[in-house]
C-alpha positions in Angstrom: 0.0 0.0 0.0 1.3 3.4 -0.9 -0.1 6.3 1.1 1.3 9.8 1.0 3.0 11.0 4.2 0.5 12.4 6.6 -2.4 10.3 5.4 -4.1 7.9 7.7 -6.8 5.4 6.7 -10.2 5.8 8.3 -12.9 3.2 7.8 -16.7 3.7 8.2 -18.1 0.3 9.1 -21.6 -0.6 8.1 -23.6 -3.4 9.7 -23.7 -5.2 6.4 -19.9 -5.7 6.6 -19.2 -3.6 3.5 -17.2 -0.4 3.7 -17.6 1.4 0.3 -15.0 4.1 0.9 -11.6 4.8 2.6 -10.6 8.3 3.4 -7.7 10.2 4.8 -8.4 11.0 8.4 -6.2 14.1 8.2 -7.4 15.8 5.0 -10.6 14.0 4.1 -9.4 12.9 0.6 -11.1 9.7 -0.6 -9.0 7.0 -2.1 -10.3 5.0 -5.1 -10.6 1.6 -3.7 -13.0 -1.1 -2.5 -13.1 -2.6 1.0 -14.6 -6.0 1.6 -15.1 -8.2 4.6 -12.6 -11.0 4.9 -11.4 -13.6 7.4 -8.0 -13.5 9.0 -6.8 -17.1 9.6 -9.9 -18.1 11.4 -9.4 -15.3 14.0 -12.8 -13.8 13.1 -13.9 -11.1 10.6 -11.6 -8.3 9.6 -11.7 -5.6 6.9 -9.5 -5.6 3.8 -8.9 -2.5 1.8 -8.0 -3.1 -1.9 -6.3 0.2 -2.9 -6.3 -0.6 -6.6 -2.5 -0.5 -6.9 -1.9 -4.2 -6.4 -1.9 -4.1 -2.6 -4.4 -4.4 0.2 -4.5 -3.6 3.9 -5.6 -6.3 6.3 -5.3 -6.0 10.1 -2.2 -3.9 9.7 -0.6 -6.6 7.4 0.3 -5.9 3.8 -0.6 -8.6 1.2 0.2 -8.4 -2.5 -2.5 -9.4 -4.9 -1.3 -11.9 -7.5 -2.9 -12.6 -10.8 -6.5 -13.8 -10.6 -6.9 -12.2 -7.2 -4.8 -14.8 -5.4 -3.1 -13.5 -2.3 0.7 -14.0 -2.1 2.7 -14.5 1.1 2.4 -11.7 3.8 5.3 -9.5 4.7 7.9 -11.0 7.1 7.8 -10.2 10.8 10.1 -7.2 10.5 8.1 -5.5 7.8 4.9 -6.1 9.6 6.4 -4.5 12.7 7.7 -1.6 10.7 4.3 -1.0 9.2 2.6 -1.2 12.6 5.3 1.2 14.1 4.6 3.7 11.3 0.8 3.6 12.0 1.4 4.1 15.7 3.8 7.0 15.2 1.4 8.8 12.9 -1.4 8.3 15.4 0.7 9.4 18.3 2.8 12.3 17.0 0.7 14.0 14.3 0.1 17.5 15.8 2.2 16.8 18.9 3.3 20.0 20.6 6.9 19.0 21.3 7.8 16.1 19.0 7.9 15.9 15.2 8.7 12.6 13.6 9.7 12.5 9.9 10.2 9.2 7.9 13.5 9.4 6.0 13.9 6.1 4.2 12.2 2.7 3.6 8.7 1.6 2.7 7.5 1.0 5.3 9.9 3.4 7.0 13.0 2.0 8.7 14.7 5.3 9.4 13.2 8.4 11.1 14.4 11.9 12.0 12.9 13.1 15.3 12.8 16.7 16.3 12.3 17.6 19.9 11.3 21.0 21.1 12.1 20.4 24.8 14.5 21.9 27.2 17.9 20.2 27.5 21.6 21.1 27.5 24.3 21.4 24.9 28.1 22.0 25.3 29.5 25.5 24.6 33.1 26.8 24.2 36.4 25.2 24.6 35.6 23.9 28.0 32.3 22.5 26.7 30.3 23.9 29.6 26.5 23.0 29.5 24.1 25.7 28.4 20.4 25.4 27.8 19.1 24.3 24.4 15.5 23.8 23.3 15.9 22.2 19.9 17.3 18.7 19.4 17.3 16.2 16.5 17.8 12.4 16.7 18.0 9.8 14.0 16.5 6.4 14.7 17.4 3.4 12.4 15.6 0.1 12.7 18.2 -2.4 11.5 17.9 -5.8 9.8 17.6 -7.6 13.2 14.7 -5.3 14.4 12.5 -5.9 16.4 14.7 -8.6 18.1 17.5 -6.0 18.1 16.9 -2.6 19.6 16.7 0.6 17.5 20.0 2.3 16.7 19.8 6.0 17.7 22.2 8.8 17.2 21.9 12.5 18.0 22.3 15.0 15.1 22.6 18.1 17.2 25.1 18.9 20.0 23.9 17.7 23.4 25.4 17.5 26.9 24.1 14.3 28.6 25.7 11.3 30.2 24.0 8.8 28.0 24.5 10.5 24.6 27.7 10.0 22.7 28.3 8.8 19.1 25.1 6.9 19.8 22.2 7.1 22.3 22.1 4.6 25.1 18.4 3.9 25.4 18.9 1.1 28.0 20.9 -2.0 28.6 18.0 -4.3 28.0 15.6 -4.4 25.0 12.4 -6.4 24.6 10.8 -6.8 21.2 7.5 -5.9 22.9 8.6 -2.3 23.5 7.2 0.1 21.0 8.9 2.7 18.9 6.6 5.3 20.4 8.0 4.4 23.8 11.6 4.8 22.5 10.8 8.3 21.1 9.3 9.4 24.3 12.1 7.9 26.4 14.7 9.9 24.4 12.7 13.1 24.9 12.7 12.4 28.7 16.4 11.8 28.6 17.0 15.1 26.8 15.2 16.8 29.7 17.2 14.9 32.3 14.1 13.2 33.5 15.9 10.0 32.7 19.7 9.6 33.0 22.2 7.1 34.3 25.6 8.5 35.2 26.9 4.9 36.0 26.5 3.9 32.3 28.1 7.0 30.8 29.0 7.7 27.2 30.0 11.3 28.2 32.1 11.3 31.4 32.0 15.1 31.7 28.2 15.2 31.6 28.0 12.3 34.0 30.2 14.1 36.6 28.2 17.3 36.1 24.9 15.5 36.6 26.1 13.9 39.8 27.3 17.3 41.1 24.1 19.1 40.1 21.3 16.7 41.0 19.5 19.5 42.8 19.1 21.3 39.4 17.6 18.4 37.6 15.5 17.7 35.7 16.1 20.5 33.2 12.5 20.1 31.8 9.3 18.6 33.1 7.2 18.3 29.9 5.0 15.2 29.7 5.6 13.8 26.2 3.3 10.9 26.1 0.6 11.4 23.5 -2.8 12.4 24.8 -5.5 9.7 24.7 -8.2 10.6 22.2 -11.7 11.5 23.4 -14.2 9.0 21.9 -17.9 9.8 21.4 -20.8 8.1 19.6 -23.1 10.0 17.3 -26.8 9.2 17.9 -28.4 6.7 15.6 -31.3 8.0 13.6 -34.4 6.0 12.8 -33.8 3.8 9.8 -30.0 4.3 9.9 -27.9 1.2 10.4 -24.6 3.0 10.6 -22.7 3.6 13.8 -20.4 6.6 13.7 -17.4 6.7 16.1 -15.8 10.1 16.5 -12.2 10.6 17.7 -11.2 14.0 19.0 
């Protein structure tokens, strides 16, 4: 499935099981496609969007339509995870006041550039003393062993922090169940010194400074976790079998 950056699929589900249109939840543009009810491996009904370009969307899994309408093999676990991560990132950070996430390469994306507008520190001068900085950029790359292997993160702007060096130490232990949204929020909390570990330092000067200045930390106190959407149900009119779910 090819969807332009910033687009998100929104389905209106009718009781008959047929969804005649798929639209972008951000701009309202309708895609030319058909959506039919399908079955996902005996796990119950699900909805499949045939986007007319040789691909379809089924329970966040991408299948390629072969000749005669026969479905070929699904994406491997890594690509399914990358696609699911991309969906979560768009849902979580579109319109976020402090974090902007931009896909850089891959389809689905495997490399992102994340911009943080949060208070942190950067080194200044020959002595590299810490001064306040409010704009930070980090690159996140999801390698060939992801999600078994943890994301590889490096900072693109100068920063003064014990756990930032040529790469970002996001933790000694990684579990495949952790989400990329959690990683992005964790790095933002690290920048603010809400999360730091001077005993596992990549920057010894910053670690010594943090220990000596605990009373001045954290630098920032912004809550970066995405806000949960408000959900409401539109009243059902007589003779109308549709159920409209509104997310705000």
